Every structure is written in structure tokens, then in C-alpha cells.
N, CA, C and O of each residue as an XYZ file, in Angstrom:
524
protein
N       0.438      3.170    -19.527
C       1.061      3.497    -18.256
C       0.711      4.933    -17.855
O       0.499      5.211    -16.675
N       0.651      5.831    -18.816
C       0.303      7.216    -18.490
C      -1.134      7.334    -17.996
O      -1.430      8.122    -17.097
N      -2.019      6.548    -18.588
C      -3.411      6.569    -18.148
C      -3.528      6.069    -16.705
O      -4.283      6.626    -15.909
N      -2.787      5.032    -16.383
C      -2.790      4.499    -15.019
C      -2.212      5.527    -14.050
O      -2.717      5.691    -12.940
N      -1.171      6.206    -14.464
C      -0.569      7.259    -13.643
C      -1.597      8.357    -13.361
O      -1.722      8.819    -12.227
N      -2.326      8.766    -14.388
C      -3.347      9.795    -14.208
C      -4.449      9.300    -13.282
O      -4.907     10.036    -12.408
N      -4.870      8.072    -13.468
C      -5.918      7.506    -12.621
C      -5.477      7.470    -11.159
O      -6.256      7.795    -10.263
N      -4.236      7.077    -10.923
C      -3.723      7.065     -9.553
C      -3.700      8.473     -8.967
O      -4.108      8.673     -7.823
N      -3.231      9.441     -9.732
C      -3.165     10.821     -9.241
C      -4.554     11.381     -8.932
O      -4.742     12.080     -7.937
N      -5.518     11.068     -9.789
C      -6.893     11.497     -9.527
C      -7.429     10.825     -8.266
O      -8.140     11.455     -7.483
N      -7.096      9.565     -8.066
C      -7.538      8.848     -6.867
C      -6.935      9.459     -5.610
O      -7.594      9.533     -4.573
N      -5.690      9.894     -5.700
C      -5.044     10.537     -4.552
C      -5.780     11.823     -4.196
O      -5.990     12.123     -3.021
N      -6.167     12.576     -5.213
C      -6.885     13.842     -4.980
C      -8.300     13.611     -4.460
O      -8.731     14.257     -3.505
N      -9.029     12.672     -5.105
C     -10.411     12.407     -4.732
C     -10.810     11.047     -5.278
O     -11.238     10.935     -6.427
N     -10.673     10.026     -4.466
C     -10.932      8.656     -4.914
C     -12.349      8.481     -5.447
O     -12.572      7.685     -6.359
N     -13.295      9.207     -4.897
C     -14.680      9.050     -5.358
C     -14.847      9.482     -6.815
O     -15.763      9.022     -7.497
N     -13.974     10.357     -7.289
C     -14.088     10.834     -8.673
C     -13.727      9.762     -9.696
O     -14.107      9.870    -10.862
N     -13.008      8.744     -9.280
C     -12.624      7.656    -10.193
C     -13.071      6.296     -9.659
O     -12.551      5.258    -10.069
N     -14.030      6.309     -8.751
C     -14.531      5.084     -8.129
C     -14.953      4.045     -9.172
O     -14.704      2.852     -8.998
N     -15.576      4.489    -10.227
C     -16.065      3.543    -11.238
C     -14.928      2.862    -12.001
O     -15.158      1.860    -12.677
N     -13.722      3.383    -11.904
C     -12.569      2.821    -12.602
C     -11.612      2.069    -11.676
O     -10.579      1.575    -12.129
N     -11.938      1.977    -10.406
C     -11.002      1.435     -9.426
C     -10.609     -0.015     -9.690
O      -9.526     -0.441     -9.289
N     -11.455     -0.766    -10.347
C     -11.169     -2.191    -10.547
C      -9.962     -2.435    -11.443
O      -9.418     -3.539    -11.462
N      -9.545     -1.428    -12.176
C      -8.350     -1.586    -13.006
C      -7.139     -1.915    -12.133
O      -6.208     -2.584    -12.581
N      -7.157     -1.444    -10.888
C      -6.031     -1.681     -9.983
C      -5.996     -3.111     -9.444
O      -4.967     -3.548     -8.927
N      -7.101     -3.842     -9.558
C      -7.146     -5.232     -9.106
C      -6.967     -6.222    -10.251
O      -6.775     -7.415    -10.017
N      -7.027     -5.740    -11.468
C      -6.990     -6.606    -12.639
C      -5.587     -7.004    -13.044
O      -4.667     -7.038    -12.227
N      -5.445     -7.301    -14.312
C      -4.180     -7.832    -14.820
C      -3.023     -6.843    -14.696
O      -1.864     -7.257    -14.683
N      -3.313     -5.551    -14.606
C      -2.224     -4.584    -14.426
C      -1.477     -4.813    -13.115
O      -0.283     -4.527    -13.015
N      -2.178     -5.326    -12.121
C      -1.533     -5.599    -10.833
C      -0.455     -6.664    -10.961
O       0.419     -6.772    -10.100
N      -0.510     -7.452    -12.032
C       0.467     -8.517    -12.256
C       1.494     -8.147    -13.316
O       2.210     -9.014    -13.818
N       1.570     -6.880    -13.652
C       2.487     -6.414    -14.692
C       3.941     -6.724    -14.329
O       4.311     -6.770    -13.155
N       4.747     -6.934    -15.360
C       6.178     -7.124    -15.115
C       6.913     -5.785    -15.055
O       8.115     -5.749    -14.795
N       6.204     -4.696    -15.291
C       6.793     -3.355    -15.221
C       6.638     -2.806    -13.801
O       5.527     -2.692    -13.285
N       7.765     -2.472    -13.185
C       7.703     -2.019    -11.795
C       6.948     -0.704    -11.669
O       6.315     -0.453    -10.643
N       7.005      0.138    -12.692
C       6.307      1.433    -12.633
C       4.794      1.241    -12.544
O       4.106      2.003    -11.865
N       4.287      0.235    -13.224
C       2.857     -0.063    -13.169
C       2.494     -0.604    -11.789
O       1.509     -0.180    -11.185
N       3.289     -1.532    -11.306
C       3.017     -2.087     -9.972
C       3.079     -1.008     -8.890
O       2.310     -1.041     -7.929
N       3.987     -0.060     -9.049
C       4.080      1.032     -8.082
C       2.778      1.814     -8.020
O       2.283      2.120     -6.936
N       2.232      2.134     -9.169
C       0.974      2.886     -9.183
C      -0.164      2.069     -8.588
O      -1.032      2.611     -7.904
N      -0.161      0.774     -8.846
C      -1.195     -0.104     -8.294
C      -1.111     -0.121     -6.774
O      -2.114      0.110     -6.098
N       0.071     -0.391     -6.229
C       0.173     -0.525     -4.769
C      -0.092      0.796     -4.059
O      -0.593      0.806     -2.934
N       0.238      1.900     -4.699
C      -0.047      3.199     -4.082
C      -1.543      3.513     -4.086
O      -2.033      4.193     -3.184
N      -2.271      3.027     -5.090
C      -3.691      3.363     -5.234
C      -4.613      2.482     -4.395
O      -5.677      2.937     -3.977
N      -4.233      1.249     -4.144
C      -5.151      0.300     -3.507
C      -5.788      0.802     -2.209
O      -6.994      0.620     -2.042
N      -5.057      1.419     -1.284
C      -5.716      1.820     -0.037
C      -6.588      3.079     -0.167
O      -7.223      3.494      0.802
N      -6.618      3.667     -1.328
C      -7.393      4.898     -1.515
C      -8.887      4.638     -1.685
O      -9.703      5.552     -1.566
N      -9.235      3.392     -1.962
C     -10.619      3.053     -2.276
C     -11.252      2.200     -1.189
O     -10.565      1.543     -0.406
N     -12.578      2.228     -1.161
C     -13.342      1.302     -0.323
C     -13.615      0.082     -1.185
O     -14.083      0.205     -2.317
N     -13.322     -1.099     -0.647
C     -13.455     -2.342     -1.393
C     -14.452     -3.257     -0.699
O     -14.546     -3.275      0.529
N     -15.189     -4.009     -1.488
C     -16.018     -5.091     -0.940
C     -15.064     -6.154     -0.393
O     -13.877     -6.149     -0.720
N     -15.571     -7.052      0.425
C     -14.718     -8.028      1.120
C     -13.848     -8.838      0.157
O     -12.650     -8.987      0.396
N     -14.419     -9.355     -0.908
C     -13.648    -10.161     -1.869
C     -12.576     -9.314     -2.546
O     -11.441     -9.757     -2.719
N     -12.941     -8.107     -2.923
C     -11.988     -7.193     -3.564
C     -10.879     -6.809     -2.592
O      -9.712     -6.710     -2.971
N     -11.251     -6.597     -1.357
C     -10.256     -6.234     -0.346
C      -9.243     -7.370     -0.155
O      -8.047     -7.121     -0.002
N      -9.723     -8.602     -0.166
C      -8.802     -9.741     -0.063
C      -7.825     -9.745     -1.240
O      -6.636    -10.005     -1.056
N      -8.311     -9.462     -2.427
C      -7.431     -9.394     -3.607
C      -6.427     -8.255     -3.443
O      -5.242     -8.433     -3.727
N      -6.883     -7.095     -2.990
C      -5.988     -5.944     -2.796
C      -4.893     -6.290     -1.782
O      -3.716     -6.016     -2.018
N      -5.276     -6.881     -0.673
C      -4.296     -7.263      0.357
C      -3.329     -8.305     -0.198
O      -2.129     -8.236      0.069
N      -3.835     -9.266     -0.965
C      -2.960    -10.290     -1.555
C      -1.932     -9.661     -2.498
O      -0.775    -10.080     -2.525
N      -2.345     -8.679     -3.255
C      -1.411     -7.968     -4.146
C      -0.316     -7.302     -3.317
O       0.864     -7.386     -3.657
N      -0.705     -6.647     -2.239
C       0.266     -5.938     -1.400
C       1.210     -6.903     -0.698
O       2.414     -6.658     -0.626
N       0.670     -7.993     -0.186
C       1.514     -8.998      0.480
C       2.534     -9.549     -0.509
O       3.705     -9.720     -0.172
N       2.095     -9.819     -1.699
C       3.006    -10.321     -2.739
C       4.060     -9.266     -3.089
O       5.248     -9.576     -3.172
N       3.624     -8.030     -3.293
C       4.543     -7.010     -3.796
C       5.473     -6.433     -2.740
O       6.411     -5.708     -3.074
N       5.229     -6.742     -1.478
C       6.175     -6.330     -0.442
C       7.487     -7.110     -0.597
O       8.501     -6.765      0.009
N       7.451     -8.156     -1.410
C       8.650     -8.954     -1.720
C       9.167     -8.698     -3.142
O      10.097     -9.370     -3.587
N       8.584     -7.752     -3.842
C       8.972     -7.470     -5.231
C      10.430     -6.996     -5.274
O      10.878     -6.328     -4.342
N      11.176     -7.325     -6.329
C      12.603     -6.957     -6.375
C      12.869     -5.441     -6.351
O      13.893     -5.011     -5.820
N      11.986     -4.646     -6.906
C      12.227     -3.203     -6.986
C      11.847     -2.568     -5.643
O      10.726     -2.746     -5.167
N      12.771     -1.833     -5.041
C      12.567     -1.354     -3.669
C      11.445     -0.326     -3.537
O      10.786     -0.290     -2.498
N      11.203      0.512     -4.550
C      10.090      1.463     -4.447
C       8.758      0.726     -4.364
O       7.880      1.111     -3.591
N       8.606     -0.327     -5.155
C       7.373     -1.124     -5.109
C       7.244     -1.764     -3.738
O       6.168     -1.733     -3.141
N       8.319     -2.341     -3.232
C       8.291     -2.972     -1.906
C       7.890     -1.972     -0.835
O       7.027     -2.251     -0.003
N       8.526     -0.800     -0.863
C       8.268      0.217      0.158
C       6.811      0.665      0.144
O       6.175      0.742      1.195
N       6.285      0.959     -1.030
C       4.908      1.438     -1.116
C       3.902      0.321     -0.879
O       2.806      0.576     -0.379
N       4.255     -0.916     -1.232
C       3.361     -2.035     -0.921
C       3.204     -2.165      0.593
O       2.097     -2.371      1.090
N       4.316     -2.045      1.326
C       4.226     -2.134      2.781
C       3.475     -0.936      3.354
O       2.689     -1.093      4.288
N       3.701      0.234      2.820
C       2.981      1.418      3.289
C       1.476      1.218      3.120
O       0.702      1.496      4.035
N       1.072      0.741      1.964
C      -0.350      0.514      1.715
C      -0.893     -0.607      2.587
O      -2.015     -0.517      3.085
N      -0.113     -1.656      2.776
C      -0.523     -2.738      3.656
C      -0.699     -2.229      5.090
O      -1.620     -2.646      5.792
N       0.171     -1.341      5.512
C       0.048     -0.741      6.845
C      -1.233      0.079      6.951
O      -1.862      0.109      8.009
N      -1.622      0.738      5.873
C      -2.877      1.487      5.867
C      -4.065      0.539      6.030
O      -4.987      0.827      6.793
N      -4.049     -0.579      5.325
C      -5.107     -1.577      5.496
C      -5.096     -2.125      6.922
O      -6.158     -2.390      7.487
N      -3.925     -2.298      7.505
C      -3.808     -2.851      8.857
C      -4.405     -1.924      9.911
O      -4.742     -2.369     11.008
N      -4.536     -0.659      9.592
C      -5.136      0.276     10.547
C      -6.602     -0.059     10.814
O      -7.129      0.266     11.878
N      -7.260     -0.709      9.853
C      -8.657     -1.114     10.049
C      -8.821     -2.630     10.107
O      -9.930     -3.134     10.283
N      -7.716     -3.350      9.959
C      -7.747     -4.816     10.020
C      -6.572     -5.293     10.867
O      -5.485     -5.531     10.339
N      -6.781     -5.436     12.177
C      -5.679     -5.785     13.070
C      -5.036     -7.146     12.773
O      -3.929     -7.411     13.242
N      -5.703     -8.005     12.009
C      -5.086     -9.289     11.678
C      -3.868     -9.106     10.765
O      -3.024     -9.998     10.679
N      -3.771     -7.982     10.099
C      -2.635     -7.706      9.219
C      -1.435     -7.138      9.970
O      -0.315     -7.139      9.459
N      -1.673     -6.662     11.167
C      -0.606     -5.974     11.910
C       0.642     -6.837     12.147
O       1.749     -6.331     11.968
N       0.519     -8.120     12.543
C       1.747     -8.920     12.731
C       2.578     -9.041     11.452
O       3.807     -9.000     11.509
N       1.930     -9.188     10.324
C       2.636     -9.253      9.048
C       3.363     -7.942      8.771
O       4.524     -7.940      8.362
N       2.678     -6.842      8.995
C       3.300     -5.532      8.773
C       4.475     -5.345      9.728
O       5.526     -4.850      9.321
N       4.314     -5.732     10.982
C       5.407     -5.599     11.956
C       6.628     -6.402     11.532
O       7.755     -5.916     11.629
N       6.415     -7.630     11.061
C       7.545     -8.450     10.584
C       8.259     -7.768      9.417
O       9.488     -7.731      9.359
N       7.476     -7.239      8.506
C       8.078     -6.575      7.346
C       8.789     -5.282      7.755
O       9.837     -4.944      7.203
N       8.223     -4.569      8.712
C       8.887     -3.353      9.200
C      10.266     -3.692      9.762
O      11.250     -3.013      9.470
N      10.326     -4.746     10.567
C      11.623     -5.155     11.122
C      12.592     -5.563     10.004
O      13.778     -5.236     10.057
N      12.092     -6.267      9.009
C      12.943     -6.665      7.878
C      13.436     -5.441      7.109
O      14.597     -5.390      6.705
N      12.568     -4.464      6.907
C      12.966     -3.235      6.208
C      14.019     -2.485      7.022
O      14.990     -1.971      6.466
N      13.827     -2.424      8.332
C      14.773     -1.701      9.195
C      16.155     -2.354      9.174
O      17.163     -1.661      9.314
N      16.217     -3.659      9.004
C      17.497     -4.375      8.966
C      18.066     -4.509      7.556
O      19.168     -5.030      7.385
N      17.345     -4.056      6.565
C      17.688     -4.346      5.174
C      18.978     -3.697      4.680
O      19.620     -4.226      3.772
N      19.364     -2.581      5.250
C      20.522     -1.865      4.723
C      20.172     -0.949      3.559
O      21.011     -0.168      3.110
N      18.938     -1.038      3.065
C      18.499     -0.147      1.986
C      17.850      1.083      2.598
O      16.857      0.981      3.319
N      18.413      2.232      2.308
C      17.921      3.469      2.918
C      16.456      3.752      2.596
O      15.719      4.238      3.454
N      16.026      3.452      1.368
C      14.629      3.721      1.009
C      13.668      2.861      1.827
O      12.600      3.328      2.222
N      14.044      1.611      2.080
C      13.184      0.735      2.878
C      13.212      1.142      4.346
O      12.183      1.111      5.021
N      14.371      1.516      4.835
C      14.478      1.987      6.218
C      13.653      3.257      6.428
O      12.975      3.408      7.444
N      13.719      4.158      5.462
C      12.961      5.413      5.562
C      11.461      5.143      5.550
O      10.716      5.762      6.309
N      11.014      4.232      4.703
C       9.587      3.916      4.644
C       9.144      3.279      5.955
O       8.053      3.577      6.443
N       9.963      2.412      6.533
C       9.621      1.800      7.821
C       9.480      2.873      8.902
O       8.543      2.833      9.699
N      10.407      3.827      8.928
C      10.313      4.925      9.908
C       9.031      5.726      9.700
O       8.352      6.087     10.661
N       8.712      5.995      8.457
C       7.514      6.765      8.130
C       6.249      6.039      8.617
O       5.364      6.658      9.207
N       6.173      4.754      8.373
C       5.006      3.971      8.793
C       4.905      3.957     10.315
O       3.825      4.161     10.870
N       6.027      3.717     10.988
C       6.005      3.695     12.461
C       5.583      5.060     13.020
O       4.812      5.126     13.977
N       6.080      6.132     12.433
C       5.711      7.472     12.893
C       4.215      7.717     12.688
O       3.553      8.284     13.557
N       3.692      7.295     11.556
C       2.260      7.473     11.277
C       1.424      6.674     12.273
O       0.434      7.179     12.801
N       1.823      5.427     12.528
C       1.092      4.602     13.493
C       1.170      5.204     14.889
O       0.185      5.209     15.627
N       2.342      5.710     15.246
C       2.518      6.308     16.566
C       1.623      7.544     16.721
O       0.980      7.734     17.753
N       1.596      8.364     15.693
C       0.768      9.575     15.737
C      -0.717      9.216     15.868
O      -1.444      9.855     16.628
N      -1.163      8.205     15.137
C      -2.564      7.790     15.217
C      -2.878      7.194     16.575
O      -3.975      7.385     17.100
N      -1.928      6.474     17.148
C      -2.141      5.882     18.477
C      -2.265      6.990     19.521
O      -3.109      6.918     20.415
N      -1.423      8.012     19.404
C      -1.518      9.141     20.344
C      -2.841      9.863     20.185
O      -3.458     10.249     21.178
N      -3.287     10.053     18.955
C      -4.570     10.716     18.701
C      -5.732      9.914     19.250
O      -6.670     10.474     19.816
N      -5.669      8.605     19.083
C      -6.725      7.733     19.597
C      -6.760      7.757     21.125
O      -7.831      7.656     21.725
N      -5.605      7.888     21.746
C      -5.521      7.931     23.202
C      -6.081      9.201     23.799
O      -6.443      9.227     24.975
N      -6.156     10.254     23.008
C      -6.681     11.535     23.492
C      -8.202     11.596     23.466
O      -8.808     12.501     24.039
N      -8.811     10.622     22.794
C     -10.285     10.640     22.681
C     -10.943     10.217     23.942
O     -12.171     10.178     24.014
């Protein structure tokens, strides 16, 4: 778990520095029963460039984990899914549905993550409109 934590942190700093190790995030660790491992996986997935097949696996992991029982995993899975949706508009309706569910959830961590995602999308939309 510590090695995965380090790999995720290195990916956050510079994903290209650990590009050769990125597949660990798509492998059996993504199916771990430990929420701490899944958290690191869902946070790392959008940091890398994936081939089409790998990207489908990454998105499938995020779609699955947005329903995970642990709220931190759910929140970060949706955040990462929203990042993928920025370049794949077919994911946007799914993200929007989950955002509404998070906003109604009564869980402050999920509500906060939904606000954060909406603010990020709004800021990017404003930036795109200025071009």
C-alpha cells in the first residue's frame, strides 16, 4: 500500500516520471477490498494518457467506484470521472446524474466534492468562452 501511495504521489507531481508503472492502477489493485488502495487508484487514473482499451478499463473502474461504500472513494471516483468527461462528452450525462445524487446525499464530503467539480467545470467553460 505504501508503494502504491508513493506511485500515486509521483504521478501527481509528474505522471511521465512513472509512466512505465501506470498499468498497476488498472490491474488487480483496482479491485482491492481495501478502500485506501481504491482511493489511490481512482485518484491516479486521470493523471495518465491511456490507449483506448485502457481508457475504457479506467472509466469502468471509476463508474464502479462512484458507488463504492466508502465516501472518499466515491467522491474521488466521481472527480476523476469528471476529469475524463472533460475530453469525452459521452460521460457528461453520467457525471451530471452522479453530481445531483451527491448534492442530495446529505453527506458533506460528497456535497463538497460535487461543488468542487461544478466550480471546476464552470471555470473551464468560462475560460473556453474567452478564446
